[in-house]
N, C-alpha and C positions, 0 to 999 in steps of 0.2 A: 835440236838446234837452238842457238841463242835467239832471243826475240828480235834483235836487230837483223840477224841473217834472214829470218822469216819476213821481216818488214821489207828488206831490200829485194826479196823474191817477188813481191807483189807487182811492181811496175812491169817487168818483162812478161810475167804470167798474164797480166791483164791484156797486154798487146797481143800475145800469142793466141789467147782465147777470144780476141776481137770483141771485148765487152763494151768498148766505146765506139762512137761514130767516127767515120773517116777512114783514110788509108792507114796502114801500120805506122808510117812516118808521122802522120798527123796525130794519131793516138799516142805515140811515144812522146811527142813534143808536149802534148797536153798533160799527160800523166807525170812527166818529169817536172813540169812546172808546179804540179801539186806536191811534189816532194820538197823542192827548195822554195818554200814559202817565206813570206816576210817574217813570220814568227821565229824561224830558225836563226835569223840574224839577231833578234832580241835575246834569244837564249845564249848565243855566242858572246854577245856583249855582257850578259850576266856573268858568264864564266870569267871574262876579263876583269870586271868590277870585283868579283869574288877574290881573284888573285891579288888585286891591289889592296883590298882590305886585309887579307891574310898577311901580305908582305909588311903592312904597317902594324900588324899585331892588334888589330882593332878588337877582336873577340877576347884576347887575353887581357888587354887593358881594361875592357869593360867588366869582365868577370872579377878582376882584382879590385876594381872600384866597388862592385857589389859586395865583395867579401869584407872590405873595410867598413862598409856601411851596415851590413846585416849579419856580420860574423857571429854575433851572440844571439841572433834571432833566426833559428834554422828554418822555420816555416815561412818567414818573410823572405829569407834567402831563396827558398824554393820558388816562391812566386816571382821573385826578381829574375831567376834563371829561366823560368818559363816565358816571361816577357822578353828576355834576351833571345831565347830561341825563336820567339815570334818575330822579333825585329830582324835578326840575322837571316831567318828563312826568307823574309820579304826582300832583303837586300841581296842575298847570296844564292838563294834557292833552298828548298828543304831537302836537297840531296847533300849539299856542301855543309850547311849550318850544323846539323847533328854530328857530323864527323869532327868538326872543329871543337864543338862544345864538350864532346865526350872526352877529348884529350885534356881540356881545361879542368874537367871534373875528376879526372882519374886520380890525382893526388889525394883529393878529398875522399873518394870511394875506397882508396887503398887502406885508409885508417879505420874502416868500418867492417864489421862481420858481414858475410854474404847473406845472412838472414836478418839484416838490419831493416826495420820497417822504413826508416828514413831514406836509406840508400835506394830501396825499391821505389818509394814514392818519387824520389828525385829523378831516377831514370825514366819512370813512366811519365812524369811531368815533362821531361825533355822530349820524349817521343810525341806526346799529345800536343805540346805547344808547337813543335815543328810541323806536325800534320796540319794544325790550324794555320800556321805561318804559310803553308803551301797555298792558302786561299787568298793571301794578301794582295798580290799583284798578278797581272797576266803572265808573268814569266817566273813566278816563284815556285812553281811545281810543273813537272812534265804534263800532268793532266790539264792544267790551265792552258798551257801552250797548245796542247792538242785541241781543246775546246775552241780556242780563239782561231786556230788555223782552219778548222772545219766551218766555223761561223763566217770567216772571210771568204771561203769558197762559195758560200751562198749569198754573198753580197752584204753581209752584216758586219758591224764593227762596234766595239765598246771601248771608249776612250779610257785612258789611265785615270783621268780625273774622276770619271763616274765610277769606275771600279773601286778606287780608293775611298770615295765618299761612302760606299757601303761597307767595304771590307775592314776599314780601320775600326769603326765602332763595333761592328759585329764580332770581329776576331778578338778585340780587347775583352768584350763581355764573355766570349767563349773561353778564353784562357782563364779568366777569373773563376768562372763556373767550374772548369776542369780542376783548378786548384782546390776549390771547396770540396769537390767530389773526392779527390785524392785524400784530403784531410779526413773525410768521413770513412772512406774505405780502409785506410791504413792506420787509423788512430789506435785501434786495439790490437794491431798486428805486431806486438812487441816480441823480440827474440828473448831467449833466456839471458843472454849477456846484458841486454838492455834492462831487463827486469832487475837484475842484480846491481846494475849501475844506477838505477833510479829512473826518474821521469825523463821525457824527451827534452826537457829544458836544459839538461846537462850537455846536450850535443853542442859542440862548438865547431864552427866552420874554420878549418885551417887556411892559412894564407895560400893564395894562388901563386905558384912558383913557375916562372918561365924565364927564358933568356932575353932579358930586356935589351932592345935595340933602340938606338936614338932615332927620333923622328927628324930626318934630314929635310932640307928644303925641297928636295926632289920628291920625297914621299908625301910631304904636305901638298905639293902641287898636284900629285896624282890623286890624292884624296879629294881635293877641290874639284878636279876634272870629273872624277867618278860621281861625286855628289851633284854637280851641275848636269851631268847626263841623266841621272835619275830624276832630277827636277824637271828637265825638259820632257821626259816621258810623261810626267803627270800634267804638264801644261801644253795642251794641244796647239795653241797659237804659236808657241815657240818651236815645237816640233814641225809644224807645217811650213816654217821658213825653209827647212832643209828637205821638205818633201815627205815628212812623216816620221814616226818613231823608228822605223826600220832603217831609214837613211841616217838618222842620228846615231843609231847603234853601229852602223858600218863606219861612220866618221870617227866615232870614239875608238873602235878597234884599230882603225888605221893609224890614228894619232898615238894610241898606246904602244903599238908595235914600233912605229917610226921613232918615237922619243925614248924608247927603252923602258917605259913603265912596265911593259910585258916583254919578257925575253922569248926568243924562239923556242927554247926548251920548254918553258911554261906553256906556251901556246900549243905545242905538240902534245902536251900531257892532258889536255882537256878531254872530257867524256864525249868523244865524237860518236861513239856508239849510241848515245842517248839522242843526239841530233838525227841520226839516221832512223832510229826507232820512231821518233815523232814524224819524220818525213815519210816513212813507209806507212804510217797511220793515215796521213793526208792522202797518199795515193790510194789506200784502201777505201777511204771515203769516196773518192772520185769513181773508183771502179764499182763500188756497191750502188752508187747513184746512177752511173751511166748504164749499168746492166739491167736496170729496172727492179733489182732485188729490193732496193730501199723503198720503192713505191709499194711493193707487195707487203713488206714488213710494216710500213706505215698504215696501210689499209687494215691489216690484221690487228695492229695495236689499237687503231681508232675504234674498232668494233668492241674492244674490251675496256678501253679507258674512257673517262668522262669527257664530254664535249665542252664542259665549262672550263675556261682557261685556268682559273685558280686551282680547281680540283685536279686538272690535268697535270699541272706543275707539281702539286703535292704527290700525286701518284708516281710521276716520273722520279721524284726525289726518293721515294720509298724503294722503287725498283733499283735505282743506282746504289743506294746504301746497302741493300740486300746483296747486290752483285759484288760490290767492292769489299764486303765483309769476307768473301771467300776468294776473290780474284784480285790481282794487282790493281791498284788505283789507276795506274797509267794505261794498262791494257784495257780495262773496262771503259775508260774514257775514249780510247781510240776506236773501240768496237761500237759503243752505244751512242756516242755523241752525234753521229750522222742521223740516227733515228730521232734524237731529241730535236735537232734542227728542223727536220721535216715535220714532226708533230707540232712543234711550236709555231712554225710558219703557217700550218693549216689552221691553227687556233688564233692566229694574229698576235702571238706573243713570242716571236722567235728569239729576239735578243734577251728578253727576260728569262725565258726557259733555259737558254744556253748558259746564262750567267748563274742562275740558281742551281742548275744541275751540275755545272762545272764545280761549284763549291761543294755540292753533295758528294762528288767523287773523292773528296779528302776527309769525309766525316768518319768513315768506319775505322775503328781501331781495336776491335775485339780480338783479332788474331795477329800475331807478330809478323807474318810473312807477306802481308798485303801492302805494306809501304816501307820505304827505306828507313825513315826515322824509327819505326818499330823494330826492324831488323837490327839497326844500329844499337839500340838499347838492349835488345835481347843478347847480342854478341858480347856485351861488356863482361869481362871476367876479372877476378883478382889475380894476384901474383902466382897462385897455385892453379890457375886455370879454371876456377870454380865460378860459375855465373851467379849474378845477383838475382836475375829474373828467370822464370820458367813460364811455360804456356799458361798455367793456372793463374799466375799473377796478372797476365794480360787479360784473361777472361774475366777475372774478378773485378778489375777496374775498367777494362776496355769495353765490356758489354754495356754497363750502365752509362759510360761516357758516350758510346755510340747512340744510345737511346736519347740521352739528354741533348746531344748535339743535333740530332735529327729534329727533335721538337723545337729547339732554338732556331734552326734553319727555316723551318716552315712557318714559324711565327715571326720572330724578330727579323731574321734574314730576309724573308719574303716581303715583309712590310717595308723595310728599308729599300730593297731592290725595286719595289713597285713605285716608290717615290722618285727614284734616281734614274733607273735604267729605261 
């Protein structure tokens, strides 16, 4: 069964099995409140903002600008595309951003052989940067949303301002390190065609072609409104005027629908299954906690993990990276974050542990099936249906990338988090 179907099965099953306190009616009310949390409204707002940016062709305009700037410097162009993937993932989510960017890059890839080292590096760079972009904001990836929802259930909260104060420098460094790693891994991976053609300096980036639409006053107004909403998310005093970031999100969705910035058809096309997957994960967290299973798991983990808060977080990061190497990032966050909250609270570092471990859920990239950006790059094919990437290419670049990112997270990431969170 699909993950979202399993997620929706959790609330009625929890009530039938009587895992929470109270009457069935009281249990149902409590667990449904755990499904429709504040975090879901932030995700819905993110969908609306993503639609507005796409309608204004923001990603195409930016890619065309990068091509004009770096068209004769292919590896600088690759770095620019990776930072574009980082930025769009933070604004649109790392589910939407890779879909848009792969379409922007398709004309470029079409002119390259499927064994082109540059095409492989570009697709891997897009995947890695969008994975890193999933760390940028509380709503830029499903695993972040899940982590924040579970943290809210325990009474904790991390403001957008504090999140961005850590994620912006950390993710910027991570993208640059990832670019350097791809340069090292793929530098000698030249195809026969490329050897005959000469050095990689002969690669020239073709113009980004798209159906250019005029930026009308209505589109500009919608861009301003979306940008103002994102700024209010990052500025807690402004968001508090409306009752918090979730109410700002609801206000923006209402205005966007009412003014026509978002059509009903667009609204109906959003990934509602993703919302219910996250909501079901919140209900699972409540059920595990209320049943006493979380307490048993916490006691078992405490017996094997360090009592020192710093070492505990490092160990939890390693566990999460190992898990997300083989399991979907989102599913691992939904299952393991309740345990992280409990262990962090017992060590007195609940918010710090959730934040760092939330980032850790997006680190693994050795296998293509564990995150949507990876799958998106793996599925890219030429006009004959031949893919540019295979499993071995992900392993060759993704395994060292995962190791480097893990080291970067437990050093730079943890240091920055300790100062801010």
